[in-house]
C-alpha positions as CSV (number, residue, x, y, z in Angstrom):
1,X,-8.7,-14.9,7.6
2,X,-9.1,-14.9,3.9
3,X,-11.3,-13.2,1.4
4,X,-12.0,-13.5,-2.4
5,X,-10.4,-11.1,-4.9
6,X,-13.0,-8.8,-6.5
7,X,-11.3,-9.2,-9.9
8,X,-10.3,-12.9,-10.3
9,X,-12.1,-14.4,-7.2
10,X,-8.9,-16.0,-6.1
11,X,-8.2,-16.5,-2.4
12,X,-6.3,-13.7,-0.7
13,X,-5.2,-13.4,2.9
14,X,-6.6,-10.4,4.8
15,X,-4.1,-7.6,5.1
16,X,-2.4,-8.4,1.7
17,X,-2.4,-5.2,-0.4
18,X,-2.4,-7.1,-3.8
19,X,-3.8,-10.3,-5.1
20,X,-1.1,-12.9,-5.7
21,X,-3.0,-14.3,-8.7
22,X,-3.8,-11.2,-10.8
23,X,-2.1,-8.3,-9.0
24,X,-5.3,-6.4,-8.3
25,X,-5.2,-4.0,-5.3
26,X,-7.1,-5.4,-2.3
27,X,-8.6,-2.3,-0.8
28,X,-11.2,-3.4,1.8
29,X,-13.9,-1.1,3.0
30,X,-14.3,-1.1,6.8
31,X,-17.5,0.1,8.5
32,X,-17.6,0.6,12.2
33,X,-20.4,-1.2,14.2
34,X,-23.5,0.9,14.5
35,X,-22.4,3.4,11.9
36,X,-25.2,4.9,9.8
37,X,-24.5,4.2,6.2
38,X,-27.9,5.4,4.9
39,X,-26.6,8.9,4.2
40,X,-25.4,9.0,0.6
41,X,-22.7,11.6,1.2
42,X,-21.3,10.0,4.4
43,X,-17.6,9.3,4.1
44,X,-16.6,5.6,3.9
45,X,-13.4,4.7,5.7
46,X,-11.0,2.8,3.6
47,X,-8.2,0.6,4.9
48,X,-4.7,2.2,4.4
49,X,-1.7,-0.1,3.9
50,X,1.0,2.6,4.0
51,X,3.3,3.8,1.3
52,X,4.1,1.5,-1.6
53,X,7.8,0.5,-1.4
54,X,8.1,-1.9,-4.3
55,X,7.0,-2.0,-7.9
56,X,4.8,-4.8,-9.3
57,X,7.0,-5.7,-12.3
58,X,4.3,-7.9,-13.7
59,X,2.5,-4.6,-14.3
60,X,5.5,-2.4,-14.5
61,X,7.3,-4.1,-17.4
62,X,4.3,-3.9,-19.9
63,X,3.9,-0.2,-18.9
64,X,7.6,0.5,-19.4
65,X,7.6,-1.4,-22.7
66,X,4.7,0.6,-24.1
67,X,6.3,3.9,-22.9
68,X,9.7,2.8,-24.4
69,X,8.1,2.1,-27.7
70,X,6.6,5.6,-27.8
71,X,9.9,7.2,-26.8
72,X,11.7,5.2,-29.5
73,X,9.2,6.5,-32.1
74,X,9.5,10.1,-30.8
75,X,13.3,9.8,-31.4
76,X,12.7,10.0,-35.1
77,X,11.0,13.3,-34.7
78,X,13.3,16.4,-34.4
79,X,12.0,17.5,-31.0
80,X,12.1,14.0,-29.7
81,X,15.7,13.6,-30.6
82,X,16.6,16.5,-28.2
83,X,15.7,14.4,-25.2
84,X,12.0,15.2,-24.9
85,X,11.1,11.8,-26.2
86,X,13.2,10.2,-23.5
87,X,11.7,12.4,-20.8
88,X,8.2,11.6,-22.1
89,X,8.9,7.9,-22.1
90,X,9.8,8.0,-18.4
91,X,6.7,10.0,-17.5
92,X,4.4,7.7,-19.6
93,X,5.9,4.6,-17.9
94,X,4.6,6.0,-14.5
95,X,1.3,7.1,-16.0
96,X,0.6,3.7,-17.6
97,X,1.7,1.9,-14.4
98,X,-0.6,4.0,-12.2
99,X,-3.5,3.1,-14.5
100,X,-2.8,-0.6,-13.9
101,X,-2.0,-0.2,-10.2
102,X,-3.9,2.8,-8.8
103,X,-1.7,3.4,-5.8
104,X,0.8,6.3,-5.4
105,X,4.5,5.7,-5.8
106,X,7.5,7.7,-4.7
107,X,9.8,9.6,-7.1
108,X,12.5,6.9,-6.5
109,X,10.2,4.2,-7.7
110,X,9.1,6.4,-10.6
111,X,12.8,6.7,-11.5
112,X,13.1,2.9,-11.6
113,X,10.1,2.6,-13.9
114,X,11.6,5.4,-16.1
115,X,14.9,3.6,-16.2
116,X,13.2,0.4,-17.4
117,X,11.4,2.4,-20.1
118,X,14.7,3.9,-21.1
119,X,16.5,0.5,-21.4
120,X,13.6,-0.9,-23.4
121,X,13.2,2.2,-25.5
122,X,16.9,2.2,-26.4
123,X,16.6,-1.4,-27.5
124,X,13.5,-0.7,-29.6
125,X,15.2,2.4,-31.1
126,X,18.3,0.4,-32.1
127,X,16.1,-2.3,-33.7
128,X,14.2,0.4,-35.7
129,X,17.4,2.0,-36.8
130,X,18.8,-1.3,-38.0
131,X,15.5,-2.0,-39.9
132,X,15.8,1.5,-41.5
133,X,19.4,0.9,-42.6
134,X,18.6,-2.5,-44.1
135,X,15.3,-1.6,-45.7
136,X,15.9,2.0,-46.8
137,X,19.7,1.6,-47.3
138,X,20.5,4.7,-45.3
139,X,23.8,3.3,-44.1
140,X,25.7,5.0,-46.9
141,X,24.2,8.4,-45.9
142,X,25.1,7.9,-42.3
143,X,28.7,7.0,-43.2
144,X,29.0,10.0,-45.5
145,X,27.7,12.3,-42.7
146,X,30.3,10.9,-40.3
147,X,33.1,11.3,-42.8
148,X,32.1,14.8,-43.5
149,X,32.1,15.6,-39.8
150,X,35.5,14.1,-39.4
151,X,36.9,15.9,-42.4
152,X,35.6,19.2,-40.9
153,X,37.3,18.4,-37.6
154,X,40.6,17.6,-39.4
155,X,40.5,20.9,-41.3
156,X,40.4,22.8,-38.0
157,X,43.6,21.4,-36.5
158,X,47.2,21.1,-37.6
159,X,48.4,18.9,-34.8
160,X,50.1,15.8,-36.3
161,X,48.8,13.4,-33.6
162,X,45.2,14.7,-34.0
163,X,45.5,14.2,-37.7
164,X,46.6,10.6,-37.2
165,X,43.6,10.0,-34.9
166,X,41.2,11.5,-37.3
167,X,42.7,9.5,-40.2
168,X,42.1,6.3,-38.2
169,X,38.5,7.3,-37.4
170,X,37.9,7.7,-41.1
171,X,38.8,4.1,-41.7
172,X,36.1,1.4,-41.6
173,X,37.2,0.2,-38.1
174,X,37.4,3.8,-36.9
175,X,33.9,4.5,-38.2
176,X,32.6,1.4,-36.4
177,X,34.2,2.7,-33.2
178,X,32.6,6.1,-33.6
179,X,29.2,4.5,-34.1
180,X,29.7,2.2,-31.1
181,X,30.6,5.1,-28.9
182,X,27.6,7.1,-30.2
183,X,25.3,4.2,-29.3
184,X,26.9,4.0,-25.9
185,X,26.3,7.7,-25.2
186,X,22.8,7.4,-26.5
187,X,22.1,4.5,-24.1
188,X,23.3,6.6,-21.2
189,X,21.1,9.6,-22.3
190,X,18.1,7.2,-22.6
191,X,18.8,5.9,-19.1
192,X,19.3,9.3,-17.4
193,X,16.6,11.3,-19.1
194,X,14.0,8.5,-18.8
195,X,14.8,8.0,-15.1
196,X,14.3,11.8,-14.6
197,X,11.0,11.7,-16.5
198,X,9.8,8.8,-14.3
199,X,10.7,10.7,-11.1
200,X,9.0,13.8,-12.3
201,X,6.0,11.8,-13.3
202,X,5.6,10.2,-9.9
203,X,6.0,13.5,-8.1
204,X,3.5,15.3,-10.4
205,X,0.9,12.6,-10.1
206,X,1.2,12.4,-6.3
207,X,0.9,16.2,-6.0
208,X,-2.2,16.3,-8.2
209,X,-3.9,13.6,-6.0
210,X,-3.3,15.6,-2.9
211,X,-5.4,18.5,-4.2
């Protein structure tokens, strides 16, 4: 048996939880024969399709991209740079997704949405940083800050090998290595904290709906 989607009027097979054309949830109202529906406050039974075990990425990717953009912008704010922006990005990815697909998801699926927002957010943040360096010419300030940090580290140790390593890191190739490692660590933090924010968001939203 088939029915028409309430959103796009496409043909959908009975028992399918989502429309294959537009992704809209197909929640059918079932009324038992002989049931009195004249009472305005009478509960209406709704078909239940069980727990959601997969993410609709056609809806999940736009949600994660928007959340990642917000997280990337928050990274330029002092509080956001301490990880709150990454956590907020993961939470918002779940929140935006639930507005598109009004069905509860598990914390593990929320973590996947958060991870996607973290990957996209890191990419957007890297692009924004590159634009800032090219337009505002802040590369020299960043290089000076790195050199100052390395000189302070060199002044705290008298070990010959440590001094050689610090001298290499102060060279152009060494500074490039330091920046590359910094970006790698930042990517890991984006991924971990955004995943955690997504898992927390899914758990909080599911708990609120139970009450």
